N, C-alpha and C positions, 0 to 999 in steps of 0.2 A: 847694403846687405849682399853677401856673395850669392851668385846664382849657381847653385850646387849642380843643377841639371847640366849647365854648360861644362862645369868642371868634370862631371862624370863622363860627358861625351869626350872632353879633351884627353882623359886618361883611360879611354875604353880599350886601348891596345897595350896597356901595361906601361911599365916605366923602366929605364936603365939607370940604376942608382948611381953609377959612377959618372953619369954625364949630366947630373942635375944638381941643383942647390939644395941645401937643407930645407929651405922654405917650400920648395917644390915637393920634396919628400913628405913634409908635413901636409901639404895640400892633397897629395896623393892619398895619404892615409885617411884623411877626413872625407875625401870624395868617395872612396870605397866604403867607408862606415856609413855615410848617407845613402849610398846606393843599396847596401844590404837591408837597412832599416826600412827605406821607402818601399821596397819590393817585398818586405816581410820574409826575406830568405832565411831559412833556419835548418838546422840539423845537417843531415848529409849534403844538402845543396850547398849550404853555407861553407861547410868544411871544404868541399870540393873547389868552390870559387876562391875561398882564402888561400888554399895552396897554390892555385894557378896565379892569382893576382900577385902574391908575394913570393913567387919561386926564386926571384933574383935578389931577394933580401938576404942579408947576413946579420949577425949580432951587432956588428958595427953600424949597419945601416939603420937598424931599429934604435940604436942609441943616439943617432944624429939629432932628431927632434927632441923637444923637451919631454920630461917624464910623463906630464899630463896627457900628451898626445897617444903614447902607447898604453896608458891606463885606460883611456877612452876606447881605444881599439880592443883591448882585452874585454871591457864591459860589453861591448857589441857582440863579441863572439860568445861569451857566456850566456847572455840572454837570448842568443840565437841557437843555443843547444850545443855549441862547440866548447868542450871542456878545455880550459886553460889553467894549468896548475898555478897555485898561489906562490908568489915570490917569497923568498926568504934571504938569509945572509949569503947563502952559497948559490942561490938561483935568482937571477935577475928577471925582470919582466921580459926584456929582449930575448933571453935564453929560453923562457917558457913559450914565447911566440914562435921562435925557430923550431922548438920541439914539435909544435903543431904542424908547421910547414913540412916537416920531415916525417911525419907519421905515415905508416903503411895501411893502418886500419883505423877506422873511426872509433874513438873512445866512448864507451857506454858509461853513462853516469851511474855512480854509486851513492849511497846515502851520505857517506863522508864527503864526496865531491859537492853535493848540494849544500852541506853545512859550510863547506870551505868557500863556496861562492856566494854565500848569504848576502854579503854587502852589495854585490852587483845585481843579483836576482831581485832583491827587495826593491831596487829602483826601477827596473824595466826600461823600456818596454820589451816584453817577452815576445819573440817571433818564433819560438820553438813550439812544436806541437807535442813534444815530450815534457818540457819544462815550462810551466806557466804558474803564475801566482794567482791570477785572477779567474782562470777558466779551467785548464786541464790538469793542473797539478793535484795529485791525490791528497786527501786530508792529512794522512800521516807524513807526507813530504812537506806539507805546509808548516806542520808543527816543527819539523826539523830546520826548515828554512827560517822560521821566526816570523813569517808574514802574517798580518792580521787576518783572522778568519771572519767572514760576514756572520754578524750576530743578528739574531732576531729577538725582540723582546717578547717574552712569553706572555701570553694573556693570563690575567689573574684568574685563579681557580674560583669559580663561583660555587658556593654551596648549593646543593640541590634543593629546589623548591619543595617545601613540604606539601604533600598532597593531603587534602582533607580525609579524615578517617571515614570509611564507609561502613555503616552498620550492616552486619550480615544477618539477614532474616532467615530463621530456619525454614526450611520448606515445609509447607502445611501438609498435615497427614491426609492422605487421599481418603475420601468418603466412599465407603463401600455400599454399593446399591445392591438390593436383593435381586437375584438372578431369577427371571421368570421364563418359564418355558415358551418358546416362541409359538405363537399361534399359527396354525397352518392356514395360510391365506390361499392356498390352491382351491379354486372352486370345484365343487363336486359336480361332475358331469352326469346328468340323468339321460338314460337312453331315450331317444326321441322315436316315438312310434309314429310313422307316417300315417296321416289321416286317410282313411278309405272313404271315398265319396259313397254315401248311401243313397240310393235312389228312393224317392218318396213312394211309399206303398199306399195305394188307395184303400181306405178302410172298407171292409165288407160287412154289412149288417148280418148277414146270414150266409150260410153256404150255398144256398139256392139263389141263383141270379134273379134280380128283379125283372119281371116281364112288363115291359110297358105296353099299353094298348096299341093294337095294330091298327094303323091307318089304312085306308084303301090304298091298293097298289097304285091306282092312278095318281094319288096325291104324293107319292114318294119320288123325289127327284133322284135320278141316278148320280152316283158319286163318281168323280173323275178317276178314282183308283181302280174301277173295273170289277166285275163280279168274281174273278178268280182270287182277289187278294185276301178275302176273309177265309177262304178254304186253305190257302197257303199258310196263313197265320196259325190256323187251328192245327194243321199238320205239324208245323214247326214247334208249336207249344207241346204237343204230345211227344215229339221226338226229344225235347229238352226236359221233359217231365216237369214242366212249370205250369202253374195255373194261367189260363187264358182269360185275358181281360178284354172284353169286346165293347165297342160302342153300340149304339142302338141299331145302326144300319146293318153292322156286321151280324149282330144277333138275329135280327129279322131274316137276313139272307140265309143264314144257317138253318134256321127253323123251316124256312120254305123248302129247303133242299133235303131236309130230313137227316142232317148230319149232326153228330154230337150226342 
């Protein structure tokens, strides 16, 4: 099996067609074809490399190897996005290749160009980012090229699962309750009358004071409150206009002094 990497390296500086054999021309063509596809060169880059690699070729040079060799080269260019016109009775493959070498501007593909190159594009491999059968080619272009589209088996449509009927119960009529006036729960506050302490009043049997029997003076023990206290209490009672309540000692003292 030929080592194409070595052949690519061998012909990396180009070729002089007038100084090589027909087999070497054929080897050169296939080495360049291998290089383009291995590096996935496409579109403007491929067009530029092809023009430089084959600038020394003529129609006669392309016609020296067999027909299949230049057909393979055209296939490589088309799949790489470089348009090569289809040959006919008045246009040979060699002339269409020379036309690409001599182009001044890169040819942009049309829908008719895609149809024309259908045979080569359907084989691949596509190295062009503009023309691709498997990835980047638009659906309408695929239809024109005739490449099979990826098909997906549609899932069978399942009938909707019937849901059990739900009986709708009418809303019950609301029961009206008699409206009763709300009872006033606010407690009635009664005025609080502060209790006035009432001093106990000694009951008096009569208006006249009860006179106890007088004991001898010698038997009466003097009280520690002094002889002036009854007199002061009597005077205070008169000033306050209140009845005077005396104990036995005070009464006898007043009687002795002639007061009251």
